[in-house]
C-alpha positions in Angstrom: 60.6 -116.3 62.6 58.7 -113.0 62.0 54.9 -113.3 62.5 54.3 -112.0 59.1 56.2 -115.1 57.6 54.6 -117.6 60.2 51.1 -116.9 59.1 52.0 -118.1 55.5 52.6 -121.7 56.9 48.9 -122.6 56.4 47.2 -126.0 57.0 47.1 -126.5 53.2 50.8 -126.0 52.9 51.6 -128.3 55.8 49.2 -131.0 54.3 50.8 -130.7 50.9 54.2 -131.1 52.4 53.0 -134.3 54.1 51.4 -135.6 50.9 54.7 -135.3 49.1 56.1 -138.0 51.6 53.1 -140.3 51.4 51.6 -139.3 54.8 48.7 -137.1 56.0 49.0 -133.7 57.7 47.4 -135.4 60.8 50.4 -137.7 61.0 52.7 -134.8 61.7 53.9 -133.7 65.2 55.2 -130.1 65.5 58.7 -130.1 66.9 59.7 -126.4 66.3 59.2 -123.3 64.3 62.1 -121.0 64.7 63.3 -120.5 61.0 61.3 -123.3 59.5 58.4 -125.4 60.6 59.8 -128.8 61.6 57.6 -131.9 62.2 58.2 -135.4 63.4 56.6 -138.4 61.6 56.7 -142.2 61.3 56.5 -144.3 58.2 56.7 -148.1 58.2 58.0 -147.9 61.9 60.9 -145.6 61.1 61.1 -142.1 62.4 61.8 -138.9 60.3 61.7 -135.1 60.4 60.0 -133.0 57.9 61.3 -129.4 57.4 59.0 -126.7 55.6 61.1 -123.7 54.6 59.7 -120.5 53.2 61.5 -119.1 50.2 62.4 -116.0 52.0 64.6 -117.9 54.4 66.5 -120.1 52.0 66.7 -120.6 48.2 66.5 -124.0 46.6 70.2 -123.8 45.7 71.2 -123.1 49.3 69.2 -126.2 50.4 70.7 -128.2 47.7 74.3 -127.2 48.9 73.3 -128.1 52.5 72.2 -131.5 51.4 75.2 -132.2 49.5 77.4 -131.2 52.4 75.3 -133.5 54.7 75.5 -136.5 52.3 79.3 -135.9 51.8 79.7 -136.2 55.6 77.6 -139.2 56.0 79.5 -141.0 53.1 82.8 -140.2 54.8 81.7 -141.7 58.3 80.2 -138.8 60.3 77.0 -139.8 62.1 74.4 -137.1 60.7 70.7 -137.2 59.9 70.7 -137.8 56.0 67.9 -136.5 53.9 65.4 -139.0 52.5 63.7 -138.9 49.1 60.0 -137.9 48.6 57.7 -140.3 47.0 58.7 -138.8 43.7 62.3 -139.6 44.5 63.4 -136.0 45.0 65.5 -134.7 48.0 63.8 -131.3 47.7 60.2 -130.8 46.9 59.1 -127.3 45.8 55.6 -125.8 46.2 54.1 -122.4 45.3 50.7 -121.6 47.0 47.9 -119.7 45.5 49.2 -116.6 46.8 52.5 -117.0 45.1 54.5 -117.9 48.3 57.3 -120.4 47.7 58.1 -123.2 50.0 60.6 -126.0 50.0 60.2 -129.4 51.7 62.9 -131.7 52.9 62.7 -134.7 55.1 65.6 -136.3 57.1 66.2 -139.4 59.0 65.3 -138.6 62.7 68.5 -138.9 64.9 68.2 -141.6 67.5 68.6 -140.8 71.1 67.7 -137.7 73.2 69.4 -134.3 74.0 71.5 -136.0 76.7 72.0 -139.2 78.5 73.0 -140.0 82.2 74.9 -143.0 81.0 78.0 -141.1 80.2 79.6 -138.1 82.1 79.4 -134.6 80.7 83.1 -134.6 80.3 82.8 -137.6 78.2 80.1 -136.0 76.2 82.4 -133.0 75.5 85.2 -135.3 74.4 82.8 -137.0 71.9 81.5 -133.7 70.6 85.1 -132.6 70.0 85.7 -135.8 68.1 82.7 -135.1 65.9 83.7 -131.5 65.1 87.2 -132.8 64.4 85.8 -135.2 61.9 83.7 -132.6 60.3 86.5 -130.0 59.9 89.0 -132.5 58.7 86.6 -133.4 55.9 85.8 -129.8 55.2 89.4 -129.3 54.3 89.0 -131.7 51.4 85.4 -130.8 50.4 84.9 -129.4 47.0 81.3 -129.0 45.7 80.7 -130.7 42.4 80.6 -128.2 39.5 76.8 -128.1 39.4 76.2 -128.0 43.0 75.8 -124.4 44.5 77.8 -123.3 47.4 76.7 -122.3 50.8 76.9 -118.7 52.2 79.9 -117.1 54.1 79.5 -116.3 57.8 78.8 -112.6 57.3 75.6 -113.4 55.3 73.9 -114.8 58.5 70.6 -113.1 58.6 70.9 -112.1 62.3 74.2 -110.3 61.6 72.9 -108.8 58.3 69.9 -107.4 60.0 71.3 -106.5 63.4 70.8 -102.8 62.9 67.2 -103.4 61.9 66.4 -105.8 64.7 68.0 -104.1 67.7 66.5 -100.7 68.8 68.4 -97.7 67.5 68.2 -96.4 71.0 70.9 -98.8 72.1 73.7 -96.9 70.7 76.4 -98.4 72.6 75.2 -101.9 71.5 75.3 -100.9 67.9 78.8 -99.4 68.2 80.0 -102.6 69.9 78.5 -104.6 67.0 80.3 -102.5 64.3 83.6 -102.9 66.0 83.1 -106.7 66.5 82.4 -107.0 62.7 85.5 -105.1 61.8 87.5 -107.5 64.1 86.1 -110.6 62.4 86.5 -109.3 59.0 90.2 -108.8 59.6 90.8 -112.3 60.7 93.0 -114.5 58.5 91.4 -117.3 56.4 93.4 -120.4 55.5 92.5 -123.8 54.6 93.8 -125.2 57.9 91.3 -123.1 60.0 88.6 -121.9 57.7 86.1 -123.9 55.6 82.5 -125.1 55.5 81.3 -125.7 59.0 78.1 -126.7 60.9 77.5 -123.0 61.8 74.9 -123.8 64.7 76.5 -126.6 66.6 74.6 -126.2 69.8 72.7 -128.3 72.3 69.4 -129.3 70.5 71.2 -129.8 67.2 72.6 -133.3 68.0 71.3 -136.3 70.0 72.9 -138.7 72.3 72.2 -142.4 72.7 72.5 -144.3 76.0 76.0 -145.7 74.8 77.2 -142.2 74.1 76.8 -142.3 70.4 76.1 -138.7 69.0 74.2 -137.9 65.8 74.4 -134.4 64.5 71.6 -132.7 62.5 70.1 -129.3 61.3 72.7 -127.9 58.9 70.5 -125.2 57.9 73.1 -122.7 59.1 76.2 -124.4 57.5 78.4 -121.8 56.2 81.9 -120.9 55.3 83.5 -119.8 58.5 86.3 -120.7 61.0 86.5 -124.0 62.6 86.9 -122.4 66.0 83.4 -120.8 65.4 81.8 -124.3 65.8 83.6 -124.8 69.1 82.7 -121.3 70.2 78.9 -121.8 69.5 78.9 -125.1 71.6 80.7 -123.5 74.5 78.6 -120.3 74.4 75.4 -121.8 75.7 77.3 -123.2 78.8 78.5 -119.7 79.8 76.1 -117.0 78.4 74.0 -117.4 81.6 76.2 -119.3 84.1 74.6 -121.8 86.4 75.1 -121.5 90.1 77.1 -124.7 90.1 80.1 -123.6 88.1 81.3 -120.2 87.0 82.0 -119.4 83.3 85.8 -119.7 83.7 85.7 -123.1 85.3 83.2 -124.3 82.8 85.3 -123.0 79.9 88.5 -124.6 81.3 86.9 -127.9 81.6 85.0 -127.8 78.3 88.0 -126.9 76.2 90.1 -129.5 77.9 87.9 -132.4 77.1 86.7 -131.1 73.7 90.1 -130.9 72.4 91.0 -134.4 73.7 88.3 -135.6 71.2 89.0 -133.0 68.5 92.8 -133.7 68.4 92.2 -137.3 67.5 90.4 -136.4 64.2 91.9 -133.0 63.1 94.8 -130.6 63.8 93.9 -127.1 64.9 96.7 -124.9 66.2 96.0 -123.6 69.7 96.6 -120.2 68.5 93.0 -120.4 67.4 92.0 -119.8 71.0 93.3 -116.2 70.8 90.1 -115.7 68.7 87.8 -117.7 70.8 86.5 -114.6 72.7 85.7 -112.9 69.3 83.5 -115.7 68.3 81.8 -115.9 71.6 81.0 -112.3 71.0 79.8 -113.1 67.6 77.4 -115.6 68.9 76.1 -113.4 71.5 75.3 -110.7 68.8 73.5 -113.4 66.8 71.3 -114.6 69.6 70.7 -110.9 70.8 69.6 -109.9 67.2 67.3 -113.1 66.9 65.4 -112.5 70.1 64.7 -108.9 69.1 63.7 -109.8 65.6 61.3 -112.6 67.0 59.7 -109.9 69.3 57.4 -110.7 72.2 60.2 -110.0 74.7 57.9 -110.0 77.6 57.0 -113.6 76.8 60.7 -114.9 76.8 61.6 -117.7 79.2 63.7 -116.6 82.2 67.0 -117.8 80.6 66.5 -115.7 77.6 65.4 -112.6 79.6 68.5 -113.1 81.7 70.7 -113.4 78.5 69.3 -110.2 77.1 70.2 -108.4 80.4 73.8 -109.8 80.5 74.4 -109.4 76.8 73.5 -105.8 76.7 75.7 -105.1 79.8 78.5 -107.0 78.1 78.2 -105.0 74.7 77.6 -101.6 76.3 80.8 -102.0 78.5 83.0 -104.0 76.2 83.0 -107.0 78.5 84.0 -110.5 77.3 82.0 -113.6 78.2 85.1 -115.2 79.7 88.6 -113.7 80.6 90.7 -115.8 78.3 93.9 -114.7 80.0 92.9 -116.7 83.0 92.7 -120.0 81.2 95.4 -122.7 81.3 95.4 -125.0 78.3 
């Protein structure tokens, strides 16, 4: 989030958001402030998440479309964090401050569990993640928003892609050229109802929780968009290989990840393996999105070590046309 927007989230706005859900501002615990301010709170021994979104990030229509999609998935058996009503019975609360700044408040059930559990193996977690993605994509094929419900945006409307040329310094000429070529490749990809539809859009570590029995609950559909199903898989894989660990190189990790993810995925949805010919492109797309976001946020000297190493690797990849992983060496 740009600093100019962040300063608009005043204590008054936060207190007003809390009031709409029958609590006090002091009851809120800050969880994050990347694109919205996100707080945890408890009410009658139940746990929830409150999201405060500035109008420059999402319109009310887009949020309504997000919630309709989440409720549709929940109704059809996907474990997701559902929205809850405000004290006035609304899923979305609108507020305009004295300066004319518009905000939207939405609260969700807080997903039980933690980011990971040692009670199941990582391979089993991959298998279960694949199963959930298969469920979501299978349901996406049948999902048609009701007549009065607005639609979510298409993949190319992602703010980090849209503003790439603004966020990334113009001096990085080869990076910008690589990005232009990448966007051309993606725009030329075929769209059919068996491989393209409404997806999560940000299916990464941190946007799902795992209970001790291995049950996974998905949340944060703020980036849900019309895109390719393989995109969701690529995003989840990306964070395991963008900065490889010393224990396993990117090729070995990718091989293992895809093997177990598709074991779960194939039980819920059919996605032709020819989609893997596009996996490298969508890994590149995620690389561009994260690269753009880090430059947009600024304060590069204060980034954590992972992010600093990512920027170094990503720039090398883009300037030299290098893929994150050599797909020709995979055996699937």
